[in-house]
C-alpha positions in Angstrom: 125.1 93.5 59.8 123.5 90.4 58.3 120.9 90.6 55.5 118.7 87.5 55.5 118.8 87.4 51.7 122.6 86.8 51.8 121.7 83.5 53.5 119.1 82.5 50.9 115.9 84.0 52.2 113.5 84.9 49.4 110.2 86.9 49.5 107.1 84.7 49.4 109.2 81.6 50.0 109.6 79.5 53.2 112.9 80.8 54.5 113.2 79.4 58.1 116.7 77.9 57.6 118.1 81.0 55.9 116.8 83.4 58.6 118.0 81.2 61.4 121.4 80.9 59.7 121.6 84.7 59.6 120.8 85.0 63.4 123.3 82.3 64.2 126.0 83.9 62.1 125.5 87.2 63.9 125.7 85.4 67.3 128.9 83.6 66.3 130.5 87.0 65.6 129.6 88.2 69.1 126.5 89.9 68.1 125.1 92.3 65.6 122.0 93.2 63.6 120.0 90.8 61.3 118.0 92.7 58.8 114.7 91.6 57.3 114.3 93.9 54.2 111.0 94.9 52.7 108.9 91.9 51.4 107.0 89.0 52.8 109.0 86.1 54.2 107.5 82.9 55.4 109.1 81.1 58.3 108.6 78.6 61.1 109.8 79.1 64.6 113.0 81.1 65.0 115.4 81.1 68.0 117.0 84.4 68.9 120.5 84.7 70.3 122.4 86.9 72.7 123.4 90.4 71.6 121.6 89.9 68.3 119.0 92.5 67.1 116.4 91.3 64.7 115.5 94.4 62.7 112.5 94.6 60.3 112.7 97.3 57.8 109.7 99.3 56.8 107.6 97.1 54.5 109.1 93.9 55.9 106.5 91.2 56.8 107.7 88.1 58.7 104.9 85.7 58.4 104.7 82.4 60.4 103.4 79.2 58.8 100.6 77.4 60.6 102.0 73.9 60.5 102.5 72.7 64.1 105.5 70.7 62.9 107.3 74.0 62.3 107.2 74.8 66.0 109.1 72.2 68.1 107.9 71.4 71.6 109.8 73.1 74.4 109.6 73.3 78.2 108.0 76.5 79.4 104.9 77.6 81.3 101.3 77.7 80.2 98.7 79.6 82.3 101.2 79.7 85.2 102.1 76.0 85.3 105.1 74.0 83.9 104.1 72.6 80.5 105.4 71.4 77.2 104.3 73.9 74.6 104.9 74.7 70.9 108.0 76.9 70.7 107.1 80.5 70.3 107.3 82.0 66.9 110.2 84.2 68.0 111.9 82.5 70.9 114.9 83.0 73.2 115.9 81.1 76.4 118.7 82.1 78.7 119.9 84.8 76.4 121.2 88.4 77.1 120.8 91.5 75.0 118.0 90.2 72.8 116.2 92.8 70.6 113.4 92.9 68.1 113.1 96.3 66.4 112.0 98.2 63.3 108.9 99.4 61.4 108.0 96.1 59.9 105.4 93.5 60.8 105.5 90.2 62.6 102.4 88.2 61.6 101.6 85.0 63.5 98.8 84.0 61.0 96.9 82.7 64.0 93.6 81.8 62.5 94.3 78.0 62.0 95.5 77.9 65.6 92.4 79.7 66.9 90.2 77.3 64.8 91.9 74.3 66.5 91.1 75.7 69.9 87.5 76.3 69.0 87.2 72.8 67.8 86.8 73.7 64.2 90.0 71.8 63.3 91.9 68.8 64.8 92.8 69.4 68.5 96.3 70.4 69.4 98.6 68.0 71.3 100.3 71.0 73.0 99.4 74.6 73.8 99.7 77.1 71.0 102.9 79.1 70.4 103.1 82.7 71.6 104.2 85.2 69.0 107.2 86.3 71.1 108.3 84.2 74.0 111.4 85.2 75.9 112.3 82.9 78.8 115.0 83.6 81.5 116.5 86.4 79.4 118.2 89.7 80.4 118.3 93.1 78.7 115.4 92.6 76.4 114.2 95.2 73.9 111.1 95.2 71.7 110.7 98.4 69.8 108.4 99.9 67.1 107.4 96.7 65.4 103.8 95.8 64.6 102.6 92.4 65.9 99.5 90.8 64.6 97.4 87.7 64.6 99.3 85.9 67.3 98.4 82.2 67.8 98.0 82.9 71.5 99.6 85.4 73.9 101.4 88.0 71.8 104.4 89.0 74.0 105.3 86.7 76.9 108.5 87.6 78.9 108.9 84.8 81.4 111.4 85.0 84.3 113.2 87.9 82.6 115.0 90.9 84.0 115.4 94.3 82.5 112.7 94.4 79.7 111.9 97.4 77.6 108.8 97.3 75.3 108.1 100.6 73.6 106.3 102.0 70.6 104.9 98.7 69.4 101.4 98.0 67.9 99.6 94.8 68.7 96.5 94.0 66.6 94.6 90.7 67.1 90.9 90.3 66.2 88.6 91.1 69.1 87.2 87.5 69.0 90.5 85.7 68.8 90.9 83.3 71.8 93.5 84.1 74.5 95.4 86.6 72.4 96.6 88.7 75.3 98.8 91.7 74.3 101.8 91.8 76.7 102.0 89.3 79.6 105.1 89.7 81.8 105.3 86.7 84.1 107.6 86.4 87.1 109.8 89.2 85.6 111.7 92.1 87.2 112.2 95.7 86.0 109.8 95.9 83.0 109.0 99.1 81.2 106.1 99.2 78.8 105.5 102.6 77.1 103.8 104.2 74.1 102.2 101.0 72.8 98.8 100.5 71.1 97.2 97.3 72.0 94.0 95.9 70.4 93.4 92.3 71.2 91.0 89.4 71.9 91.8 89.0 75.6 93.7 91.0 78.3 95.7 93.9 76.9 98.4 93.7 79.5 98.3 90.9 82.1 100.9 90.8 84.9 101.4 87.3 86.2 103.6 85.4 88.7 102.8 81.7 88.2 100.0 79.6 89.6 100.0 77.2 92.5 101.3 74.5 90.1 104.4 76.6 89.0 107.7 74.8 89.7 108.9 77.8 91.7 107.3 80.9 93.1 109.0 83.9 91.6 107.5 87.4 92.0 106.7 89.9 89.2 108.0 93.3 90.3 109.0 96.8 89.3 106.6 97.1 86.4 106.0 100.5 84.8 103.2 101.0 82.2 102.9 104.5 80.7 101.5 106.3 77.6 99.6 103.3 76.2 96.3 103.1 74.4 94.3 99.8 74.8 91.1 98.9 73.0 88.8 95.9 73.1 90.2 93.0 75.2 88.9 91.6 78.5 90.9 94.0 80.6 93.1 97.1 80.2 95.8 96.3 82.8 95.2 93.0 84.7 97.1 91.4 87.6 96.5 87.7 87.9 94.9 85.4 88.1 98.2 83.5 88.2 99.9 85.4 91.1 101.2 82.7 93.4 104.7 84.3 93.4 103.4 87.7 94.2 103.2 91.0 92.3 104.5 94.2 93.6 105.6 97.7 92.7 103.4 98.4 89.7 102.8 101.9 88.2 100.2 102.6 85.5 100.0 106.2 84.3 98.9 108.3 81.3 96.9 105.5 79.6 93.6 105.3 77.7 91.3 102.3 77.7 88.5 102.2 75.2 86.0 99.4 75.0 87.9 97.0 77.3 85.6 94.7 79.3 87.2 95.8 82.6 89.7 98.6 83.1 92.0 97.9 86.1 91.5 94.3 87.1 93.0 92.2 89.9 91.9 88.6 90.2 92.8 85.5 92.2 91.2 82.9 94.5 91.8 80.7 97.5 94.5 78.0 96.9 96.5 80.3 94.7 98.3 82.3 97.3 100.5 85.3 96.6 100.5 88.9 97.6 99.7 91.8 95.3 100.9 95.1 96.8 102.0 98.6 96.0 100.0 99.3 92.8 99.5 102.9 91.7 97.2 104.0 88.9 97.2 107.7 87.9 95.9 109.8 85.0 93.9 107.1 83.2 90.9 107.7 81.0 88.4 104.9 80.2 85.6 105.0 77.7 82.9 102.4 77.1 84.2 99.8 79.6 82.1 97.3 81.4 83.5 98.0 84.8 86.4 100.4 85.5 87.8 98.7 88.6 87.7 95.0 89.7 89.5 93.4 92.6 88.1 89.9 92.8 89.4 87.3 95.2 86.6 84.8 94.1 87.8 84.4 90.5 86.3 81.1 89.2 87.9 80.6 85.8 90.5 78.0 85.0 91.6 74.7 86.7 90.3 74.6 90.2 88.1 77.6 89.9 84.9 75.6 90.4 86.0 74.1 93.7 83.3 74.9 96.3 85.8 76.5 98.6 86.5 79.2 96.0 83.0 80.6 96.1 82.4 80.0 99.9 81.7 83.4 101.6 82.4 82.0 105.1 85.9 82.6 106.6 88.5 79.9 105.8 91.9 79.2 107.5 94.6 81.6 106.4 97.8 80.0 105.1 100.3 80.5 102.2 97.6 79.6 99.8 95.4 82.6 100.8 95.8 85.5 98.3 96.1 89.1 99.6 95.6 92.4 97.9 97.0 95.5 99.7 98.1 99.1 99.1 96.1 99.7 95.9 95.8 103.3 95.0 93.9 105.0 92.1 94.0 108.7 91.5 92.9 111.1 88.7 90.8 108.5 86.8 87.9 109.2 84.5 85.6 106.5 83.2 82.8 107.5 80.8 80.0 105.5 79.1 80.4 102.7 81.7 78.0 99.8 81.3 77.7 97.4 84.2 79.0 98.8 87.4 81.2 101.6 88.8 83.4 99.0 90.4 83.6 95.7 92.1 86.0 95.2 95.0 85.8 92.0 97.0 88.5 90.5 99.2 88.1 87.4 101.3 86.3 87.3 104.7 89.5 85.9 106.2 91.8 88.2 104.2 90.2 91.5 103.3 91.6 93.9 100.7 93.8 96.3 102.7 94.6 99.9 102.1 92.6 100.8 99.0 92.3 104.5 97.9 90.2 106.1 95.2 91.0 109.8 94.9 89.7 112.2 92.2 87.8 109.4 90.4 84.9 110.3 88.1 82.6 107.6 86.7 79.5 108.1 84.5 77.3 105.5 82.8 76.3 105.1 79.2 72.7 106.1 78.4 72.2 102.8 76.5 74.2 100.7 79.0 74.4 97.0 78.3 74.1 94.6 81.2 77.2 92.6 82.0 79.0 90.7 84.8 81.3 93.1 86.6 83.5 90.3 87.9 83.8 86.6 87.1 82.7 85.1 90.4 79.9 82.8 91.7 76.8 84.8 92.7 77.7 87.9 90.6 74.9 88.5 88.1 74.7 90.7 85.1 73.9 94.3 86.0 73.7 97.6 84.3 74.4 101.1 85.7 75.1 99.6 89.2 77.2 101.4 91.8 80.5 100.7 93.5 80.2 97.3 95.2 82.7 96.7 97.9 83.1 93.8 100.3 85.6 92.5 102.8 87.9 95.5 102.9 90.0 97.1 105.6 91.2 100.7 105.4 89.2 102.1 102.5 89.5 105.8 101.6 87.2 107.4 99.1 88.0 111.1 98.3 86.5 113.3 95.5 84.6 110.4 93.9 81.8 111.1 91.4 79.4 108.5 90.2 76.7 109.8 87.7 73.9 108.0 86.0 73.7 105.2 88.6 70.3 103.4 88.9 70.9 102.0 92.4 72.6 102.8 95.7 75.9 104.4 94.6 78.1 102.7 97.1 77.3 99.3 98.5 79.5 98.1 101.4 79.6 94.6 102.8 81.9 93.9 105.7 84.1 97.0 105.7 86.5 98.1 108.5 88.0 101.5 108.8 86.1 103.1 105.9 86.5 106.8 105.3 85.0 109.1 102.7 85.2 112.8 101.8 83.4 114.7 99.0 81.7 111.6 97.5 78.8 112.3 95.2 76.3 110.0 93.5 74.0 111.5 90.8 75.0 114.9 92.1 74.1 114.3 95.7 76.7 114.1 98.4 76.9 110.8 100.2 76.4 110.8 103.9 77.3 107.7 106.0 78.4 104.6 104.1 76.8 101.7 105.8 76.3 98.0 105.2 
């Protein structure tokens, strides 16, 4: 066991070299635990090593300085494409058995970085550092720590295998830009459990690289359970960077409160990739804008304003055409919803396939605030709107309740093989679902 004070670290003093020396010493001995004791320790970017556990004792605060010079530029990905970025605050590349644990706090002190992005300070030459960035690592553990004020995404495993994230707390201001909570990208075998996430962007976003990624690697075998998520632009999100494909995702036993959207899948033409085998069960949402979004016309980011993205006429199908299929939601309650019960739109040339909603109860807030259910051309702000579905094949609605709706409860545009049983809107059973 290595105590960072033995290498010269001092509370309230910049201690980057001392902390890195403790990590390197543990690695040189074949592994071990590096302890950050109670107190506030200032540091620049740190590089984690194989078989080394960075443990923060109760009362320990690891606080990162805001000088860009303390974060060297490294090769990584940013928004799904290869990029040179500022090294993450806690960084590992190609390591095995990396762990960050304990009851202490990792503080990214992100405000100067956010101000730079907002144009309130000098622009950055490279994308901001993530708080924890683990690239091409195996056997990763992040447990119990509190993570706050990340400069950008908070936890970003990239091209990793066997990742466990449990019992952590992520707290970023609700207006902090792009401060996603946990973003596994092109990873395998990821378990996220018992976490509390309160952030300024997506709480959990599952990604697989964009069309500009150097290689197309899927993100697969992802389990999310027992988490609470508040604020943010989405509770659990897949995309929009999904060119490598996303499959085998389970979300269960979670609560979303005040997230813009609840379950959100997003992509567009040109991005490609297949999202398949997603199951959501036993989830409660409160105060969300829209509980379910499947949006194949997503227009944000580079290329999103290309006219072909918004075109509602069929286009040729090729590897750049995204596909959503085998998406199943069951035992979901959403109360105090604002904009719409749901928005599900595939492409005319590639409909959403095999979508099931079973035992889903949605009710609107009395004082609903209008908002845009999905970020796509032609989607206006609405309030207390129904379930809007378009370009789907094999849709099954069973035991669905929508209460407080101010328009037709289920609006269908271009649906094939649509079935429903025991569907009620404002207390009345729905007969035929037509276009």
